[in-house]
N, C-alpha and C positions, 0 to 999 in steps of 0.2 A: 504494499500499499504506499503510495506517495504521500508526501507531507500535506499537500493540498487535500487529497482524499481523506487523510486522517483528521484534518480540521473540519472538513465537511461532515464527517461522521460524527464527530464531537458536537457540532452545531445541530445535527439532526437530533441528537439525543437531548440536547438542552431546550430547542425551540419547538420542535414538531407538536408538542402537547399544548402549546400556548395558543395556536391558531388552527382552524379547520385546514384540512390538507390542500384545498384548492387555493388556499392564501399563503401557503409557505412553500418556497421552491428551493430545490437543491440541484436541478439540472433542467435542461430544455431551453426553448427559446427565450423564456423569461430571463434566464441567466445571461444569455447573449445580449439582450436588450439592455439590461442594466450594467453591462460591462463597458458601455461607451456613453459619451455625450457628444456635443458638437465641436469639442476641442481637438483641433488637428486630427491626427489618426490614432490616438491614444486608446489603449484597451487595458483594463484591469478587471479580472473576473472575481466577484465576491464568493464567499463560501455559501451564503444563503441569502435569499430575498424574502422578506415578509411584508405582507400587504394588510396592516391593521385597518379597522373601520371605525375605531373609537379611541378616545384618550385613554381609557382603561387598558386597552390592548397595547397601546403605545408604551404606557407605563410598565406593564408586565414584561414586555420584550426588552426595554431598557434596563429594568431591574436585573433580569436574567443575564444580559450582556455585562452589566457592571460586576455582578457577583463572579463571573467567569473571565473577566478581563478580555472581552471580545470587542474589537473594533466595530463602531457603528457609523455608517454613512448615511445621512438622510437623503432620499432620492425623490426627485420630482419628475418632470416631463422630459429630462434629458436634452434640454436646449441650452445648457450652459456653454460658455466659451472660455472658461479659465480652468477647467478640470476640477471644479469645486465639488462635483457630485460623484467623483471617480473613486472606487474602493481601492485606493492604492495599497492597502494592507490587508486586502481581502475582507474577511469578517462579514458582518450582517449589513446589507443595504436595506433600509427602512423606508419602503415606498409608501408615500402617503396618497396615492392617486385615487384610492377608493374613499377617501375622506373628502368628498368633493361637494358637499352640501352648502347651499347659501341658507343659513339658519334663520336670519331675520333681516328684513329691510324696514328700518324705523323711519317712517315718513315724517314724524313729529320732530325728530332730532337730526334728520339727514345723516344717518349712520347705517351701516350694514355689518352683520356679523357673519363671517364665512369660515369654512375649513380650508385647509391648506391646499387640497387637491383641486379646488375650483379653477377652472381655466379663465384667465384674465379676460378674454373677450365675452366669455359667458356671463361673467359678472357685469361687464360694461353693458351688455345688452339687456340683462335683467333689470338694472336700476334705471336704464334709459326708459324702459316701458313705464316706469313710475314718474318720468319727468326729471330724473336725477342723473348725476354725472360723476363717474370715477375716472379720473383723468390719466392715471398712470398707464403708459401706452407703449410697451416694448414693441419692437418690430415683429417679434414672435408671439404677439398677443393671442393669436389663434390657437397656439399650442402650449405656451408656458402657462405656469400655474401661479397662484397667489403665494403659495409657500416658497417657490423659487424666486419670485420677486422680492419677497421679504428677506430671504437669505442673502440676496446679492444687492439689496437697495437699488432695484432696478429703476431706470428712468424712461427714456424713449423720447420721441419727438416733441411731445407736448410738455416736457419737463421744464422748458425755457420759461413758460408762463406759470404753470401749475406745480412745479416741484416734482421730486422724486418720491419713491415709496415711503421713505420715513416721514414725509410731510403729511401722509394721509392716515397714519396709524395712531389710534388712541390707546389700545390696550391689546395684550397678547396672552393667551394661555400657553404655557411652555412646560414640557417634560424635561426634567433635569437628568444628568447622566445616570443617577442611582434610581430613576423612576419616579421621583417626587414631583408633584405638579404645582405649579404657581401661576399666579396673575402678575403681570409685570407693571400694570398701572390701573387706570380706572376709565369708564366709558364717559369721560367728561372732556370738554375743551381745554380746561386748565387743570393742571395737577402739579403741585409742589410738595408732594408727601414723599420724602426720601429721594434716593438716587433714581435717575431716569433709566430704569432697566429696560423699558421699551425700546428707547433709542439704542441702547447697547445691544439688544438682540437683533435689530434690523441691520442687515449687512455683516452679521457675524458668521455666515456661511456654515451654519450647522455645527460650529465648533463649541458652542456654549450650551446649547439645548435644542430641543426639537419643538417647533412651533405647531400647535394642534388646533388653534382658533385665533381669529383676529377680528377686532372691531375697527372698522375703517371709516373715515370721514367721507361725506359726499357733498356735492354742490348742486344747485339748480342747473338743469341742462342748458348750455348755450346752444340756442336753436338755429343761428345763422352763422355762415362762415364764408370767407373767400379764399381762393387758393391760386397762386400764380408760380409759374415755372419760368426761371429767369436764366438765360445763357450768358456766358462770359467767354471772351477770347483768351483771357489770361487768368490763371488761378489766383494769382496775387490780388487782382482786382476783385474777385469774387470773395476772398477772405477778407479783404479790407473793407468791403461793403457791409459786412455782417455788424460790425462795431458801429459803423455810421448809421445804420437803421435804428439802433437803440438810442444813439445820441440824438436822433431827431424827435425822440419822445414816443415813438411807436412801440407797442408791445405785442409782437406777433405770438400766436399760441403754438407755432412751430416755426423753426428756420433751419432747414436741412442743407448740407452741402454734399456734393457728389462730384468727383472727377469724372471726366468723359468715359473712361474705361469702365467705371462702375455702372453707369447707364447703359452702356453697350452690352456688358454681360448680362444685366437684368433683362434687357430686351431679348437677347438671344435665349436665355434660360426660360423665360415664360412664353416666348413666341409672340409677344406683343409688341410689334414694331410700328404702331400707329403714329406714335410720337416722332416727329422728324428731328433728327440730331445733325446739325450742321458740322461736317467734318473739321471745320476750323475752330470749333468751340472746345475749350480746355476744362470748363467746370460749369456746374449748374447750382443754383440755389432754389429750393422748394420753400415757399413762403406762405404760411397760413395766418389768418386773423379770424377771431370769432367774437360773438357777443350774444346778448339776450334778444337784441332786436336789430333790424336792418340799419337803423340810424347810427349804430355804432360802428359799422363795417366800413362805410365809404370814407370817413375821415382818416381812418387808419391806413387804408389803401393809398389815399392821395399823399399822406406823409411818406410812406414807403416809396411810391412812384417818384416823388421829387428827389429822394436819395438816389435811386437807380439811375435816374437821368444824368446825375453828376459823376457816376462811377463807371462809366463805359459799359453798361449792360446792353445786351443785344435785344431783339424783339421778344416782348414779354408775352407769355401765353396765359391768358386768364381762363381757368376751368369755368365752363358756362353751365354746367349741370352737375348734379350729385354723381352721374355715372362718370363724367370726365374727371371729377375730383377723385373718385375711387380708383380709376385706372392709373392716375398718377401716383397715388399713395401705394397702390399695389406694386408698382415698379420699384418704388423706394424700399418697401418693405422686403422685397425679395432680393435685394442686392447681396446681402450676407450669404444667402443660400447659393446665389449664382457665382459668387467668388469661390465658394468652397467646391462647387461642381467643376470649376476650371482647373483647380490645382489644390494640393495640400498647402495649407498656409498657416501662419502665425498671425493672430490678430492682437495688436497692442491697442488697449482701450484708453488712450491718453486723454488728458484734459488739462487745459490751460486758460488763463483769463482770456476772454474771447478776442480782445484787441491784439493778442499776440499769436493768433492763428497763422498770419502770413510767415512768421518767423519759424513756427512749428513746421509748416509745409516746406519751407526752405531747408530745414534741418533734415527732414525725411528724405528729400530727393538728393540732397547732398551725400547722406550716408549711403543711399542706394548706389549712387555713382561710385563711391569709395569702396564698397564692399560687393558690388556686383549683383544686388538683388533688385527685383521689380516689385513696386508697392502699388496698391490701389487704395485710395483714401476716400472716405465718406463719413458722415456723422451728424450729430446734433450740434451744429456749428453755433447756434444761438447760446449754448451752454459752454462753448469752447471745447467740446467733447468730440474728438477726432478718432475714428476707428481706422488704424493703420494696418492694412492687410499685406504682409510680406509673403509673396507667392514662392513656392518651392521651385516650380517649373523644372528646369534641368540642372538645378544645383546639385552638387555632389553631397553624398551623405556627411563627408567631413566637413564641407562648408555649412550644411544645414545644422549639424549637431554641435560643431566645435567653434566655427568662426562666427556664425551669425549671432550667438549670444553676446559676443563682444560688441557687435554693432548695435544690438538691442540695449545693451548697458550704456553705451554712449548716447543712444537716443533718449533714454530715460533721464540721464544726467542732464541733457539739454532741456528736457521737458521741465525738470525741477528747477533749473536755472531760470526758466521763463515764468516761474511762480506756479507751475502746475504739479500734477501728481500722476501716479502710475495708472490708476484706473478710475473711470467716472462712474461705471455702472455694471461692469462685468465681473468685478471682484478680483481678488488676488489668487485664490485657490491653489492649484498645484504649479502652473506654468509661470506665474510671476513672482512666487515667493522669494526666490533668490536675489531679487532686485530690491527688496524692502529696505535694505540699508542705505539705498540712495534717497528715498523718501523720508525715512524715519530715523531719528537719533537713536543711539543705544539706550538712553533712559526711557525714551517712548516705547521702544520695543520691549524693555524689561518690564515696564507697567502692564503692557499688553499680555505678555506671557503670564504675569501674576494673575491677571483677571482670568485667563484661561485655566489656570491651576485652581482658582477658587470654585469655579463652575464645574470643572472637569478633572478632579484630583488624580484620577486614574489615567487620564489622557486617552480615553476611548472614543470620544466625539470627533469624527472626521479627522483622524490624525494624518500628519503629513501635509497640512495645508496652512496657508498664510505666513508661517514663520519660517525664516531662512535657516538652513542647517539645523533643522529640528531633530533632536534626538527622539527615537521612538522606542527606547528601551522599556518604557512603562506599558507599552501595548502588548 
């Protein structure tokens, strides 16, 4: 019997009595599915996958893992891009996809209570039917889950106006590493009672506890919007225009940047080539404004148009119907998948103050020339959040594995020098952890490791993530 087979057999003895047979897996397609996410071509097979349906079942599974020193990796929809949900030490993958109920839509307080397995778009649609709005809007909203959004502090296109996941969370139910269950806050808009454990949990990537319920804020639904697609002959002009739009006093609900190659790949991937792309364009902005009534829309558009006229923008396409708007957003949301379909790639989720995006783009292309890699950039430019996709193409394995990390370290060093940081919304996970020393000082990292030890004294929760050079002896 191999070591892995031995671990699996031990897990069978420990866990199979805790759930019905159809919700505890030791082999088959389920194991294959939970061995990967959307991070490069990485694959780590767990020893067991469990699919609880209640907080009580999550608690019993974690208690058993704690007593037997078994690593636990919370698992969502497998749409992550930093390897945060990969079971790098084997152990138990705790899939929360069956905990997918919207428990309560509170119309009097504009709140919703959900389980972590609820798909983000399903939640958006459910509250929209009630005239309410949940604005967190990842590109993968049709497949990603609220639990994953909470784990990574996800953002998306509309974060520029409405904020990221942390800005919408009031309270969480969390199961700790030993199976104890806590509430992190209260279902109130204000709370100064003790430390803010809710904020601590959001973005902690499953390393401090397992979220089993969330109370989220809602807003009245903005019923009107306008969307414009703006070409530029020069990438620098497009990047510079972004901060100028905000300086004009406009507040777009979304402001996206795409290099030409990103849009071309999206068109090829989706088969939707209705949108004409001039071969001399280098970049595009997708700009949306929204509001409660039509009277709010036109002044915002006029303000933005006045900026575009001064910034060498090309012919602007105004989406004239909801169908045209949806087609433009569909292309933008499929860019990530299109890039992945074209080549294995590393995605760096950098973020800088938005006025410094031109310098960031210059640094990316300069490093590409120096190290011989091709990059495709796009992202939530209104936030200064640029997704830098470095394609493997025909790079050698030595270049990809040994040399490219040197270039990425240089890139992150420049990002931090520009006032930015390593990740805007994808998390640190597995693939970025060795660069954490660039963004965080030794005292900062020491404090964060101490917080991890308080919540997870045995180090069983999502081990091997976030912290550089982490020792795994406790697992």
